[in-house]
VOKOLNU-505566 format. One record per atom (N, C-alpha, C): x, y, z. Coordinates in steps of 0.2 Angstrom, whole numbers, padded with zeros to 4 digits, always signed. Example, Ala and Ser with C-alpha at 12.3 -4.5 7.8 and 13.67 -1.06 7.14 Angstrom:
+0066-0028+0039 +0062-0022+0039 +0066-0016+0039 +0064-0011+0035 +0068-0005+0036 +0064+0000+0039 
// end
This chain:
-0008-0010+0011 -0014-0009+0011 -0015-0009+0020 -0019-0003+0021 -0022-0005+0029 -0030-0005+0029 -0034-0011+0033 -0042-0010+0036 -0040-0005+0042 -0044-0002+0036 -0049+0002+0045 -0057+0001+0042 -0063+0009+0047 -0068+0009+0045 -0070+0016+0046 -0080+0015+0041 -0081+0023+0043 -0085+0020+0047 -0086+0027+0052 -0093+0025+0059 -0096+0030+0057 -0100+0031+0058 -0108+0038+0064 -0104+0040+0068 -0105+0045+0065 -0104+0055+0073 -0112+0053+0077 -0116+0051+0077 -0123+0054+0078 -0128+0047+0075 -0135+0049+0078 -0135+0046+0080 -0144+0050+0071 -0146+0044+0069 -0149+0049+0063 -0152+0043+0059 -0153+0044+0051 -0155+0038+0048 -0152+0038+0041 -0146+0032+0040 -0145+0034+0033 -0150+0040+0025 -0142+0043+0025 -0149+0047+0017 -0145+0046+0008 -0143+0045+0011 -0136+0044+0005 -0132+0042+0003 -0129+0033+0001 -0122+0033+0000 -0118+0034-0005 -0114+0037-0006 -0112+0039-0008 -0109+0037-0015 -0103+0032-0010 -0101+0024-0015 -0105+0019-0016 -0097+0015-0018 -0100+0007-0019 -0096+0002-0017 -0097-0002-0015 -0093-0008-0013 -0088-0012-0019 -0082-0009-0016 -0075-0012-0019 -0074-0006-0025 -0078+0000-0021 -0075+0006-0026 -0071+0010-0023 -0069+0017-0029 -0065+0018-0022 -0065+0026-0021 -0062+0030-0016 -0065+0033-0013 -0057+0038-0011 -0058+0046-0012 -0053+0047-0012 -0054+0054-0004 -0045+0054-0001 -0049+0057+0003 -0055+0067+0003 -0056+0065+0007 -0062+0072+0009 -0070+0074+0003 -0070+0064+0000 -0072+0064-0004 -0078+0063+0003 -0084+0067+0001 -0091+0063+0003 -0095+0057+0002 -0095+0051+0011 -0095+0044+0007 -0103+0043+0010 -0105+0046+0014 -0112+0047+0016 -0116+0051+0016 -0122+0053+0016 -0126+0059+0021 -0131+0057+0028 -0130+0056+0033 -0133+0056+0036 -0139+0062+0042 -0144+0058+0038 -0150+0064+0041 -0152+0065+0048 -0150+0067+0054 -0148+0065+0058 -0155+0069+0064 -0157+0065+0071 -0161+0066+0072 -0168+0077+0072 -0162+0079+0073 -0165+0086+0071 -0168+0090+0066 -0165+0087+0060 -0167+0085+0052 -0158+0087+0050 -0153+0090+0054 -0150+0093+0050 -0145+0084+0044 -0142+0085+0042 -0138+0082+0036 -0133+0083+0036 -0129+0077+0039 -0122+0076+0040 -0120+0072+0035 -0112+0077+0032 -0109+0074+0029 -0107+0067+0028 -0103+0061+0028 -0100+0060+0033 -0094+0056+0027 -0085+0059+0028 -0080+0059+0023 -0077+0059+0027 -0070+0055+0026 -0064+0051+0031 -0058+0054+0024 -0050+0057+0031 -0047+0060+0027 -0040+0055+0021 -0043+0052+0022 -0036+0045+0020 -0045+0045+0011 -0039+0040+0006 -0041+0037-0001 -0038+0030+0000 -0043+0027-0003 -0046+0017-0004 -0052+0017-0006 -0051+0011-0007 -0054+0006-0009 -0060+0005-0004 -0066+0004-0003 -0073+0002+0000 -0075-0004+0000 -0070-0008+0007 -0073-0015+0004 -0074-0018+0005 -0083-0013+0011 -0090-0021+0012 -0093-0013+0012 -0098-0009+0014 -0106-0005+0015 -0106-0012+0022 -0111-0008+0025 -0113-0012+0031 -0120-0013+0033 -0120-0005+0029 -0128-0001+0031 -0129+0002+0022 -0136+0001+0022 -0140+0004+0015 -0146+0010+0018 -0144+0017+0013 -0150+0018+0015 -0155+0016+0016 -0157+0023+0021 -0165+0019+0027 -0162+0017+0030 -0159+0017+0033 -0157+0012+0039 -0153+0022+0045 -0156+0015+0052 -0153+0020+0058 -0149+0019+0057 -0144+0023+0061 -0139+0022+0064 -0139+0025+0070 -0132+0023+0075 -0129+0026+0082 -0123+0029+0083 -0123+0030+0082 -0116+0034+0087 -0109+0027+0087 -0106+0032+0086 -0100+0021+0086 -0103+0015+0080 -0108+0018+0075 -0111+0010+0072 -0108+0009+0068 -0107+0006+0065 -0099+0002+0057 -0103+0004+0051 -0103+0009+0044 -0106+0012+0041 -0102+0007+0033 -0094+0009+0036 -0090+0004+0030 -0084-0001+0030 -0082-0005+0030 -0076-0007+0028 -0070-0004+0022 -0065-0001+0025 -0064+0000+0018 -0054-0004+0018 -0050-0002+0016 -0043-0004+0015 -0045+0004+0010 -0036+0009+0016 -0033+0014+0016 -0027+0012+0012 -0026+0019+0007 -0021+0018+0002 -0014+0021+0009 -0009+0018+0006 -0002+0021+0012 +0000+0028+0009 +0001+0028+0002 +0002+0036+0000 +0002+0042+0001 +0001+0046+0008 -0001+0053+0007 +0001+0057-0002 -0007+0061+0000 -0010+0061-0004 -0006+0068-0008 -0002+0072-0001 +0000+0080+0001 -0006+0085-0003 -0011+0084+0000 -0018+0087-0002 -0017+0091+0009 -0016+0096+0009 -0015+0097+0018 -0023+0097+0024 
// end
């Protein structure tokens, strides 16, 4: 397993968290939705599959670019998706 992080790409507020701590997720699955300062909904995805190690934010939290949203354990095998 490889440990990684999911980071916020923008300023905004966590609108929705689609995963739970210690749950599995798959590449390109939406993990978070952040409402940006201009009102747009930014979907946060990752290009790996794995397991959520811990969630570092809750719905309603304000975020800034580079802020850690979650720590993850990535799978090392390739899924074959383009």
